[in-house]
The first five atom37 places (N, CA, C, CB, O) and aatype in JSON, in Angstrom:
{
  "aatype": [20, 20, 20, 20, 20, 20, 20, 20, 20, 20, 20, 20, 20, 20, 20, 20, 20, 20, 20, 20, 20, 20, 20, 20, 20, 20, 20, 20, 20, 20, 20, 20, 20, 20, 20, 20, 20, 20, 20, 20, 20, 20, 20, 20, 20, 20, 20, 20, 20, 20, 20, 20, 20, 20, 20, 20, 20, 20, 20, 20, 20, 20, 20, 20, 20, 20, 20, 20, 20, 20],
  "atom_mask": [
    [1, 1, 1, 1, 1],
    [1, 1, 1, 1, 1],
    [1, 1, 1, 1, 1],
    [1, 1, 1, 1, 1],
    [1, 1, 1, 1, 1],
    [1, 1, 1, 1, 1],
    [1, 1, 1, 1, 1],
    [1, 1, 1, 1, 1],
    [1, 1, 1, 1, 1],
    [1, 1, 1, 1, 1],
    [1, 1, 1, 1, 1],
    [1, 1, 1, 1, 1],
    [1, 1, 1, 1, 1],
    [1, 1, 1, 1, 1],
    [1, 1, 1, 1, 1],
    [1, 1, 1, 1, 1],
    [1, 1, 1, 1, 1],
    [1, 1, 1, 1, 1],
    [1, 1, 1, 1, 1],
    [1, 1, 1, 1, 1],
    [1, 1, 1, 1, 1],
    [1, 1, 1, 1, 1],
    [1, 1, 1, 1, 1],
    [1, 1, 1, 1, 1],
    [1, 1, 1, 1, 1],
    [1, 1, 1, 1, 1],
    [1, 1, 1, 1, 1],
    [1, 1, 1, 1, 1],
    [1, 1, 1, 1, 1],
    [1, 1, 1, 1, 1],
    [1, 1, 1, 1, 1],
    [1, 1, 1, 1, 1],
    [1, 1, 1, 1, 1],
    [1, 1, 1, 1, 1],
    [1, 1, 1, 1, 1],
    [1, 1, 1, 1, 1],
    [1, 1, 1, 1, 1],
    [1, 1, 1, 1, 1],
    [1, 1, 1, 1, 1],
    [1, 1, 1, 1, 1],
    [1, 1, 1, 1, 1],
    [1, 1, 1, 1, 1],
    [1, 1, 1, 1, 1],
    [1, 1, 1, 1, 1],
    [1, 1, 1, 1, 1],
    [1, 1, 1, 1, 1],
    [1, 1, 1, 1, 1],
    [1, 1, 1, 1, 1],
    [1, 1, 1, 1, 1],
    [1, 1, 1, 1, 1],
    [1, 1, 1, 1, 1],
    [1, 1, 1, 1, 1],
    [1, 1, 1, 1, 1],
    [1, 1, 1, 1, 1],
    [1, 1, 1, 1, 1],
    [1, 1, 1, 1, 1],
    [1, 1, 1, 1, 1],
    [1, 1, 1, 1, 1],
    [1, 1, 1, 1, 1],
    [1, 1, 1, 1, 1],
    [1, 1, 1, 1, 1],
    [1, 1, 1, 1, 1],
    [1, 1, 1, 1, 1],
    [1, 1, 1, 1, 1],
    [1, 1, 1, 1, 1],
    [1, 1, 1, 1, 1],
    [1, 1, 1, 1, 1],
    [1, 1, 1, 1, 1],
    [1, 1, 1, 1, 1],
    [1, 1, 1, 1, 1]
  ],
  "atom_positions": [
    [[5.62, -75.61, 197.3], [5.82, -76.99, 197.69], [6.98, -77.59, 196.89], [4.54, -77.81, 197.48], [7.15, -77.33, 195.7]],
    [[7.75, -78.36, 197.57], [8.86, -79.05, 196.95], [8.41, -80.46, 196.55], [10.1, -79.11, 197.9], [7.65, -81.1, 197.28]],
    [[8.87, -80.92, 195.41], [8.53, -82.27, 194.97], [9.8, -83.08, 194.81], [7.73, -82.25, 193.66], [10.78, -82.61, 194.23]],
    [[9.78, -84.31, 195.32], [10.91, -85.22, 195.22], [10.44, -86.53, 194.61], [11.55, -85.46, 196.6], [9.28, -86.91, 194.74]],
    [[11.36, -87.21, 193.94], [11.11, -88.56, 193.47], [12.06, -89.48, 194.19], [11.28, -88.67, 191.93], [13.25, -89.18, 194.33]],
    [[11.54, -90.61, 194.65], [12.38, -91.62, 195.28], [12.32, -92.87, 194.42], [11.93, -91.92, 196.75], [11.27, -93.48, 194.27]],
    [[13.46, -93.25, 193.86], [13.52, -94.43, 193.0], [13.68, -95.68, 193.85], [14.68, -94.32, 191.98], [14.69, -95.86, 194.53]],
    [[12.69, -96.51, 193.81], [12.64, -97.73, 194.6], [13.35, -98.85, 193.85], [11.17, -98.12, 194.92], [13.04, -99.12, 192.7]],
    [[14.32, -99.49, 194.51], [15.03, -100.6, 193.86], [14.72, -101.94, 194.53], [16.53, -100.34, 193.89], [15.36, -102.95, 194.24]],
    [[13.74, -101.94, 195.42], [13.24, -103.15, 196.06], [11.72, -103.17, 195.9], [13.66, -103.23, 197.57], [11.16, -102.27, 195.28]],
    [[11.07, -104.17, 196.44], [9.62, -104.28, 196.32], [8.91, -103.13, 197.04], [9.14, -105.62, 196.87], [7.89, -102.62, 196.57]],
    [[9.45, -102.73, 198.2], [8.83, -101.66, 198.99], [9.87, -101.03, 199.91], [7.63, -102.21, 199.82], [10.98, -101.55, 200.08]],
    [[9.48, -99.9, 200.51], [10.26, -99.26, 201.57], [9.28, -98.85, 202.65], [11.09, -98.02, 201.04], [8.18, -98.41, 202.35]],
    [[9.68, -98.99, 203.89], [8.81, -98.59, 205.0], [8.83, -97.08, 205.14], [9.24, -99.28, 206.33], [9.86, -96.43, 204.94]],
    [[7.69, -96.53, 205.5], [7.52, -95.08, 205.58], [8.55, -94.43, 206.5], [6.13, -94.74, 206.06], [9.17, -93.44, 206.12]],
    [[8.75, -94.98, 207.69], [9.7, -94.36, 208.61], [11.12, -94.39, 208.04], [9.66, -95.07, 209.98], [11.89, -93.45, 208.26]],
    [[11.48, -95.44, 207.32], [12.8, -95.51, 206.7], [12.95, -94.5, 205.57], [13.06, -96.92, 206.16], [14.03, -93.92, 205.4]],
    [[11.9, -94.28, 204.81], [11.94, -93.3, 203.73], [12.27, -91.91, 204.27], [10.6, -93.28, 202.96], [13.12, -91.21, 203.73]],
    [[11.59, -91.52, 205.34], [11.83, -90.19, 205.92], [13.27, -90.06, 206.41], [10.86, -89.91, 207.07], [13.87, -88.99, 206.3]],
    [[13.82, -91.14, 206.96], [15.22, -91.13, 207.42], [16.19, -91.04, 206.24], [15.52, -92.39, 208.26], [17.11, -90.23, 206.25]],
    [[15.98, -91.87, 205.23], [16.87, -91.91, 204.07], [16.93, -90.55, 203.38], [16.43, -92.98, 203.09], [18.0, -90.13, 202.93]],
    [[15.81, -89.88, 203.29], [15.76, -88.57, 202.64], [16.2, -87.43, 203.56], [14.36, -88.31, 202.13], [16.16, -86.27, 203.18]],
    [[16.62, -87.77, 204.78], [17.09, -86.79, 205.77], [16.04, -85.73, 206.09], [18.35, -86.1, 205.27], [16.36, -84.56, 206.31]],
    [[14.78, -86.16, 206.12], [13.69, -85.25, 206.47], [13.41, -85.23, 207.97], [12.43, -85.63, 205.71], [12.68, -84.38, 208.47]],
    [[14.0, -86.18, 208.68], [13.87, -86.28, 210.13], [15.26, -86.52, 210.73], [12.88, -87.42, 210.54], [16.19, -86.9, 210.03]],
    [[15.37, -86.29, 212.03], [16.66, -86.44, 212.72], [17.0, -87.88, 213.01], [16.64, -85.65, 214.0], [18.18, -88.25, 213.04]],
    [[15.98, -88.72, 213.23], [16.22, -90.11, 213.6], [14.97, -90.94, 213.31], [16.61, -90.24, 215.1], [13.92, -90.41, 212.96]],
    [[15.11, -92.25, 213.47], [13.97, -93.13, 213.29], [12.89, -92.87, 214.32], [14.4, -94.57, 213.36], [11.7, -92.91, 214.0]],
    [[13.29, -92.6, 215.54], [12.33, -92.29, 216.59], [11.56, -91.01, 216.29], [13.03, -92.16, 217.92], [10.36, -90.93, 216.54]],
    [[12.27, -90.02, 215.74], [11.63, -88.76, 215.35], [10.61, -89.02, 214.25], [12.7, -87.72, 214.88], [9.51, -88.48, 214.28]],
    [[10.98, -89.86, 213.27], [10.06, -90.21, 212.19], [8.82, -90.89, 212.75], [10.76, -91.14, 211.16], [7.69, -90.53, 212.4]],
    [[9.02, -91.87, 213.62], [7.88, -92.59, 214.2], [6.95, -91.66, 214.95], [8.38, -93.69, 215.14], [5.73, -91.78, 214.84]],
    [[7.5, -90.74, 215.7], [6.71, -89.79, 216.47], [5.85, -88.92, 215.55], [7.63, -88.91, 217.34], [4.66, -88.74, 215.79]],
    [[6.46, -88.37, 214.5], [5.71, -87.5, 213.58], [4.63, -88.27, 212.83], [6.67, -86.85, 212.58], [3.54, -87.75, 212.59]],
    [[4.93, -89.51, 212.46], [3.95, -90.32, 211.74], [2.75, -90.62, 212.64], [4.58, -91.64, 211.26], [1.6, -90.45, 212.21]],
    [[2.99, -91.04, 213.87], [1.87, -91.39, 214.76], [1.05, -90.17, 215.17], [2.4, -92.09, 216.01], [-0.11, -90.31, 215.54]],
    [[1.64, -88.99, 215.1], [0.89, -87.76, 215.41], [0.12, -87.22, 214.21], [1.85, -86.69, 215.93], [-0.55, -86.2, 214.32]],
    [[0.22, -87.89, 213.06], [-0.58, -87.5, 211.9], [0.02, -86.45, 211.01], [-1.87, -87.02, 212.37], [-0.72, -85.79, 210.27]],
    [[1.31, -86.27, 211.03], [1.96, -85.25, 210.2], [2.3, -85.73, 208.79], [3.21, -84.78, 210.88], [2.87, -84.97, 208.01]],
    [[1.97, -86.96, 208.47], [2.31, -87.53, 207.16], [1.03, -87.96, 206.45], [3.28, -88.72, 207.3], [0.14, -88.56, 207.06]],
    [[0.95, -87.64, 205.16], [-0.19, -88.07, 204.35], [0.29, -89.09, 203.33], [-0.86, -86.85, 203.64], [1.33, -88.92, 202.7]],
    [[-0.48, -90.16, 203.19], [-0.18, -91.24, 202.26], [-1.27, -91.27, 201.21], [-0.07, -92.61, 203.0], [-2.44, -91.52, 201.52]],
    [[-0.9, -91.02, 199.96], [-1.88, -90.99, 198.86], [-3.07, -90.1, 199.2], [-2.36, -92.4, 198.53], [-4.22, -90.45, 198.92]],
    [[-2.78, -88.95, 199.81], [-3.81, -87.96, 200.1], [-4.52, -88.08, 201.43], [-4.81, -88.0, 199.05], [-5.31, -87.21, 201.79]],
    [[-4.25, -89.14, 202.18], [-4.92, -89.38, 203.46], [-3.9, -89.45, 204.6], [-5.74, -90.69, 203.4], [-2.8, -89.97, 204.42]],
    [[-4.27, -88.93, 205.76], [-3.41, -89.08, 206.94], [-3.31, -90.55, 207.27], [-3.96, -88.26, 208.16], [-4.32, -91.26, 207.31]],
    [[-2.09, -91.02, 207.51], [-1.88, -92.43, 207.85], [-0.88, -92.48, 208.99], [-1.38, -93.26, 206.62], [0.19, -91.87, 208.9]],
    [[-1.19, -93.19, 210.04], [-0.33, -93.22, 211.23], [0.45, -94.52, 211.38], [-1.17, -92.99, 212.47], [0.99, -94.8, 212.45]],
    [[0.52, -95.32, 210.32], [1.29, -96.56, 210.37], [2.76, -96.28, 210.1], [0.73, -97.59, 209.34], [3.13, -95.88, 208.99]],
    [[3.6, -96.49, 211.09], [5.04, -96.19, 210.98], [5.72, -97.07, 209.95], [5.72, -96.36, 212.33], [6.61, -96.63, 209.23]],
    [[5.31, -98.31, 209.89], [5.97, -99.28, 209.01], [5.16, -99.55, 207.75], [6.22, -100.58, 209.76], [5.26, -100.62, 207.15]],
    [[4.36, -98.57, 207.36], [3.57, -98.67, 206.13], [4.51, -98.97, 204.97], [2.77, -97.36, 205.88], [5.52, -98.29, 204.78]],
    [[4.18, -99.98, 204.19], [5.01, -100.37, 203.05], [4.64, -99.53, 201.83], [4.86, -101.88, 202.74], [3.52, -99.61, 201.33]],
    [[5.59, -98.75, 201.37], [5.38, -97.9, 200.2], [5.89, -98.62, 198.97], [6.09, -96.54, 200.37], [6.96, -99.23, 198.97]],
    [[5.1, -98.54, 197.91], [5.47, -99.17, 196.64], [5.4, -98.15, 195.51], [4.54, -100.36, 196.34], [4.91, -97.04, 195.69]],
    [[5.91, -98.54, 194.36], [5.91, -97.65, 193.2], [4.51, -97.11, 192.96], [6.42, -98.38, 191.95], [3.53, -97.85, 192.99]],
    [[4.43, -95.81, 192.71], [3.15, -95.16, 192.46], [2.57, -94.46, 193.68], [2.17, -96.15, 191.96], [1.66, -93.63, 193.54]],
    [[3.07, -94.77, 194.87], [2.57, -94.12, 196.08], [3.1, -92.7, 196.18], [2.97, -94.93, 197.33], [4.16, -92.37, 195.64]],
    [[2.33, -91.85, 196.9], [2.74, -90.46, 197.12], [2.67, -90.16, 198.61], [1.84, -89.46, 196.31], [1.72, -90.54, 199.3]],
    [[3.68, -89.47, 199.08], [3.76, -89.07, 200.48], [3.82, -87.55, 200.53], [4.99, -89.71, 201.2], [4.49, -86.93, 199.71]],
    [[3.13, -86.96, 201.49], [3.23, -85.53, 201.73], [3.68, -85.34, 203.17], [1.86, -84.8, 201.46], [3.07, -85.86, 204.1]],
    [[4.76, -84.58, 203.33], [5.31, -84.34, 204.65], [5.99, -82.98, 204.67], [6.31, -85.45, 205.06], [6.85, -82.7, 203.83]],
    [[5.61, -82.13, 205.6], [6.26, -80.84, 205.79], [6.38, -80.04, 204.49], [7.63, -81.04, 206.4], [7.45, -79.52, 204.17]],
    [[5.27, -79.95, 203.74], [5.19, -79.25, 202.47], [6.12, -79.81, 201.4], [5.5, -77.81, 202.69], [6.57, -79.09, 200.5]],
    [[6.41, -81.09, 201.51], [7.22, -81.8, 200.5], [6.39, -82.97, 200.0], [8.6, -82.29, 201.1], [5.86, -83.76, 200.78]],
    [[6.28, -83.07, 198.68], [5.61, -84.2, 198.06], [6.68, -85.17, 197.57], [4.69, -83.73, 196.88], [7.63, -84.78, 196.89]],
    [[6.52, -86.43, 197.94], [7.48, -87.46, 197.54], [6.72, -88.5, 196.72], [8.18, -88.13, 198.8], [5.72, -89.06, 197.17]],
    [[7.2, -88.73, 195.51], [6.58, -89.73, 194.64], [7.52, -90.93, 194.59], [6.3, -89.16, 193.21], [8.7, -90.78, 194.3]],
    [[6.98, -92.09, 194.85], [7.76, -93.33, 194.81], [7.69, -93.86, 193.38], [7.22, -94.4, 195.85], [6.61, -94.09, 192.83]],
    [[8.85, -94.05, 192.79], [8.88, -94.54, 191.41], [9.93, -95.61, 191.22], [9.13, -93.4, 190.43], [10.09, -96.14, 190.12]]
  ]
}
């Protein structure tokens, strides 16, 4: 498994935007599709909210990549 850290410089980032910024998906629509189909885990649980607000301390798991928001 690969682990990444994403340094947050605002209060939050939306989940679909995070996947786009990290180039883990081809487009925003692709991100939304994968999220709603349950391919993303938020703090250990499947979460299908595309615009989920991620804050410092949150963890995302996607495609065998762990992303820690810091």
